[in-house]
C-alpha positions as CSV (number, residue, x, y, z in Angstrom):
1,M,-29.3,-64.8,0.6
2,R,-30.3,-61.4,2.5
3,R,-29.3,-61.4,6.1
4,R,-32.2,-60.7,8.4
5,A,-31.9,-57.9,10.9
6,A,-31.4,-59.1,14.6
7,L,-34.3,-56.5,15.4
8,P,-37.3,-57.2,13.0
9,G,-38.9,-53.8,12.0
10,L,-35.8,-51.7,13.0
11,G,-35.9,-49.6,9.8
12,L,-39.4,-48.8,10.1
13,A,-39.3,-48.0,13.6
14,L,-36.2,-45.8,13.0
15,G,-38.0,-43.9,10.2
16,V,-40.9,-43.1,12.3
17,T,-38.8,-42.1,15.1
18,W,-36.7,-39.6,12.7
19,L,-40.3,-38.3,11.2
20,W,-41.7,-37.5,14.6
21,L,-38.4,-35.9,16.0
22,G,-38.2,-33.9,13.0
23,L,-41.7,-32.7,13.0
24,I,-41.8,-32.1,16.8
25,V,-38.3,-31.0,17.4
26,L,-36.0,-30.3,14.5
27,V,-38.5,-28.2,12.4
28,P,-39.4,-25.8,15.2
29,L,-36.0,-25.4,16.2
30,S,-34.9,-24.8,12.5
31,A,-37.6,-22.1,12.5
32,L,-36.1,-20.5,15.7
33,V,-32.7,-20.6,14.4
34,L,-33.4,-19.1,11.0
35,R,-36.2,-16.6,11.7
36,P,-33.9,-14.1,13.5
37,W,-31.8,-13.6,10.8
38,E,-34.5,-11.4,9.0
39,L,-32.8,-8.6,11.0
40,G,-29.4,-9.2,10.0
41,L,-26.3,-9.9,12.2
42,A,-26.3,-6.5,13.5
43,G,-30.1,-6.4,14.2
44,V,-29.9,-9.7,16.0
45,W,-26.9,-8.5,18.0
46,A,-28.7,-5.3,18.7
47,S,-32.0,-7.3,19.7
48,V,-30.3,-9.6,22.2
49,T,-28.1,-7.1,23.9
50,E,-30.6,-4.3,24.8
51,P,-30.2,-3.6,28.7
52,R,-33.6,-4.7,29.2
53,V,-33.1,-8.2,27.4
54,V,-29.8,-8.6,29.2
55,A,-31.3,-8.1,32.7
56,A,-34.3,-10.3,31.9
57,L,-31.8,-12.9,30.7
58,G,-29.7,-12.6,33.7
59,L,-32.6,-13.0,36.1
60,S,-34.1,-15.9,34.2
61,F,-30.9,-17.9,34.1
62,G,-29.7,-16.9,37.4
63,A,-32.9,-17.6,39.2
64,A,-33.1,-20.9,37.4
65,L,-29.7,-21.9,38.7
66,G,-30.2,-20.5,42.2
67,A,-33.5,-22.6,42.5
68,A,-32.0,-25.8,41.1
69,L,-29.3,-25.3,43.6
70,V,-31.7,-24.8,46.4
71,D,-33.7,-28.1,45.3
72,L,-30.5,-30.1,45.4
73,P,-30.2,-30.4,49.5
74,L,-33.9,-30.1,49.7
75,G,-34.7,-32.8,47.1
76,L,-32.0,-35.1,48.5
77,L,-33.6,-34.7,52.0
78,I,-37.0,-35.7,50.8
79,A,-35.8,-38.5,48.8
80,W,-34.0,-39.8,51.9
81,V,-37.0,-39.4,54.2
82,V,-39.3,-41.3,51.6
83,V,-37.0,-44.1,50.9
84,R,-35.4,-44.7,54.3
85,Y,-38.2,-44.2,56.7
86,R,-41.7,-45.6,57.2
87,F,-44.1,-43.3,58.8
88,P,-47.9,-42.3,58.8
89,G,-48.4,-40.2,55.8
90,R,-45.6,-41.2,53.7
91,R,-47.7,-42.1,50.9
92,V,-49.5,-38.9,51.1
93,L,-46.1,-37.1,51.2
94,D,-44.8,-39.3,48.3
95,A,-47.9,-38.3,46.0
96,A,-47.4,-34.6,47.1
97,I,-44.0,-34.4,45.7
98,D,-45.4,-34.7,42.0
99,L,-48.3,-32.0,42.8
100,P,-45.9,-29.5,40.6
101,F,-46.2,-31.7,37.6
102,A,-50.0,-31.9,37.8
103,L,-51.0,-28.5,39.0
104,P,-51.5,-25.9,36.2
105,T,-48.6,-23.4,36.3
106,A,-51.0,-20.4,36.5
107,V,-52.6,-21.9,39.4
108,A,-49.4,-22.5,41.1
109,G,-48.4,-18.9,40.4
110,L,-51.7,-17.5,41.9
111,A,-51.1,-19.8,45.0
112,L,-47.6,-18.7,45.5
113,T,-48.5,-15.1,45.3
114,A,-51.4,-15.4,47.6
115,L,-49.0,-17.2,50.0
116,Y,-46.1,-14.8,49.7
117,A,-47.8,-11.5,49.2
118,P,-47.2,-8.8,52.1
119,N,-50.5,-9.8,53.4
120,G,-50.2,-13.5,53.0
121,W,-49.8,-16.5,55.4
122,L,-46.0,-16.7,55.0
123,G,-45.5,-13.2,53.3
124,A,-46.7,-11.2,56.4
125,P,-44.3,-12.6,59.0
126,L,-41.4,-12.4,56.4
127,A,-42.3,-8.7,55.6
128,A,-42.3,-8.0,59.4
129,M,-38.9,-9.2,59.2
130,G,-37.9,-7.1,56.3
131,V,-38.1,-9.7,53.7
132,T,-40.1,-9.1,50.8
133,V,-40.7,-12.2,48.4
134,A,-43.6,-11.5,46.1
135,F,-43.2,-9.0,43.2
136,T,-39.2,-9.5,43.6
137,P,-36.5,-11.6,42.0
138,L,-36.8,-13.6,45.1
139,G,-40.2,-14.4,44.4
140,V,-39.1,-15.7,41.0
141,A,-36.8,-18.0,42.5
142,V,-39.3,-19.5,44.9
143,A,-41.6,-20.2,42.0
144,L,-38.8,-21.9,40.1
145,A,-37.7,-23.8,43.0
146,F,-41.2,-25.1,43.6
147,V,-41.7,-26.2,39.8
148,G,-38.2,-27.8,39.7
149,L,-38.1,-29.7,43.2
150,P,-40.0,-32.9,41.8
151,F,-37.2,-33.5,39.3
152,V,-34.5,-33.7,41.9
153,V,-36.3,-35.9,44.3
154,R,-37.5,-38.4,41.3
155,M,-34.0,-38.8,40.1
156,V,-32.3,-39.4,43.4
157,E,-35.1,-41.8,44.6
158,P,-34.6,-44.9,42.6
159,V,-30.8,-44.7,42.9
160,L,-31.3,-44.4,46.6
161,R,-33.4,-47.4,46.6
162,D,-30.8,-49.7,45.0
163,L,-28.1,-48.3,47.2
164,G,-29.7,-49.6,50.2
165,P,-28.5,-49.1,53.8
166,E,-26.1,-51.9,53.4
167,A,-23.2,-49.9,51.8
168,E,-23.4,-47.6,55.1
169,E,-23.7,-50.7,57.5
170,A,-20.6,-51.9,55.8
171,A,-18.8,-48.6,56.3
172,A,-19.9,-48.5,60.0
173,V,-18.5,-52.1,60.6
174,L,-15.1,-50.9,58.9
175,G,-15.1,-48.0,61.7
176,A,-16.4,-45.1,59.6
177,T,-18.4,-42.4,61.3
178,R,-21.8,-41.6,59.9
179,W,-20.2,-38.5,58.0
180,Q,-17.5,-40.4,56.5
181,A,-20.2,-42.9,55.3
182,W,-22.3,-40.3,53.8
183,R,-19.2,-38.4,52.4
184,R,-17.3,-41.5,50.9
185,V,-20.1,-44.2,50.2
186,V,-23.5,-42.4,49.8
187,L,-22.7,-39.1,48.0
188,P,-20.4,-40.4,45.4
189,A,-23.1,-43.0,44.3
190,L,-25.6,-40.2,44.2
191,G,-23.5,-37.6,42.5
192,P,-24.7,-38.6,38.9
193,A,-28.2,-38.5,39.9
194,L,-28.1,-35.3,41.6
195,V,-26.5,-33.5,39.0
196,S,-29.3,-34.9,36.6
197,G,-31.9,-33.9,38.7
198,V,-30.0,-30.2,39.0
199,A,-29.9,-30.0,35.3
200,L,-33.6,-30.9,34.9
201,A,-34.7,-28.5,37.2
202,F,-32.7,-25.8,35.7
203,A,-34.0,-26.7,32.4
204,R,-37.6,-26.8,33.7
205,A,-37.2,-23.3,35.4
206,V,-35.4,-21.5,32.4
207,G,-38.5,-21.4,30.4
208,E,-41.2,-21.3,33.0
209,Y,-43.8,-18.6,32.6
210,G,-47.0,-19.6,34.3
211,S,-46.1,-20.0,37.9
212,V,-43.6,-16.9,37.6
213,I,-45.8,-14.3,35.8
214,F,-48.0,-13.6,38.7
215,I,-45.5,-13.6,41.6
216,A,-42.7,-11.8,39.6
217,G,-44.2,-8.3,39.5
218,N,-42.9,-7.9,35.9
219,R,-40.9,-4.7,36.5
220,P,-38.5,-4.0,33.7
221,M,-34.8,-4.3,34.7
222,E,-35.7,-5.7,38.0
223,S,-38.2,-8.6,38.0
224,E,-39.1,-9.3,34.5
225,I,-38.3,-12.8,32.9
226,A,-37.1,-13.4,29.5
227,P,-40.2,-15.3,28.4
228,L,-42.4,-12.5,29.3
229,L,-40.3,-10.4,26.9
230,I,-40.7,-13.0,24.2
231,V,-44.5,-12.7,24.8
232,A,-44.3,-9.0,24.7
233,R,-42.7,-8.9,21.3
234,L,-45.0,-11.6,20.0
235,E,-48.1,-9.3,20.9
236,Q,-46.0,-6.4,18.9
237,Y,-45.8,-8.7,15.9
238,D,-41.9,-8.5,16.3
239,Y,-41.7,-12.1,15.4
240,A,-38.1,-11.9,14.4
241,G,-37.1,-10.1,17.8
242,A,-39.0,-12.7,19.6
243,A,-37.0,-15.4,17.8
244,A,-33.7,-13.6,18.4
245,L,-34.3,-13.7,22.1
246,G,-35.5,-17.4,21.9
247,L,-32.3,-18.2,20.1
248,A,-30.3,-16.4,22.7
249,M,-32.1,-18.6,25.6
250,L,-31.5,-21.9,23.2
251,L,-27.6,-21.2,23.3
252,L,-27.5,-20.4,26.7
253,S,-29.4,-23.4,27.8
254,F,-27.2,-25.6,25.6
255,V,-24.0,-24.3,27.2
256,F,-25.5,-25.1,30.9
257,L,-26.7,-28.3,29.7
258,V,-23.1,-29.2,28.4
259,V,-21.5,-28.2,31.7
260,F,-24.1,-30.5,33.5
261,G,-23.3,-33.2,31.3
262,L,-19.5,-32.8,31.8
263,M,-20.1,-32.8,35.4
264,Q,-22.2,-35.9,35.2
265,R,-19.7,-37.9,33.2
266,R,-16.8,-36.9,35.6
267,L,-18.8,-37.9,38.5
268,R,-19.7,-41.2,36.8
269,R,-15.8,-42.1,36.2
270,G,-15.4,-41.3,39.8
271,V,-18.0,-43.7,41.1
272,V,-16.8,-46.6,38.6
């Protein structure tokens, strides 16, 4: 007698899952991996080691990592305020956190450019202090921090809700100061969620195009991002060269995400 599966329909569900995963993820990634080798090994290496490409990759990954690290304390602060305090306008603030998700990236880029331009509301006083944001690498980092912030907030928020104030109160009863309770009770519990939020913000920022293209200035070797170079190569019908640059971004992103995963696993072991 044939033994019935504990989960009816598992075979069909698994087959459909693999089908969609293959069509949406595996096939495009396979094309990205295979297409650059039309240039040969020497051609791929030459394509991704051009000074202009190296500078663009450095800006994209450096600004993405810097923006994610800036989002870390800011996202933690916003999540703390939304979860632990009750005040007028709290629901509005909670809804505004998700605006970068809903706002078209091109619109966000135009708004940030108008805001941080030398004659903008924030750009003018900053320019008077000698700080230029728009059309510089700093502007790229500002745009990437804008699009990545919700990931940190939304990853930390549910963990903070589950933690509750009871753990801090217990630490205070045992004689811990506010800082000791934060360092030894709250932060270890939030550590894995914070790393996950930073990883998601970083991954979102690396490939960002729409919100960056206007505020970056797109000056080669200075404020040009890697996705813009990919678009430029596609417009020149250099599909293999564009795929080579995409493959380089894929490999670098994979390395960064592996590092984030190892950090998260280590933090979870520390909590357990």
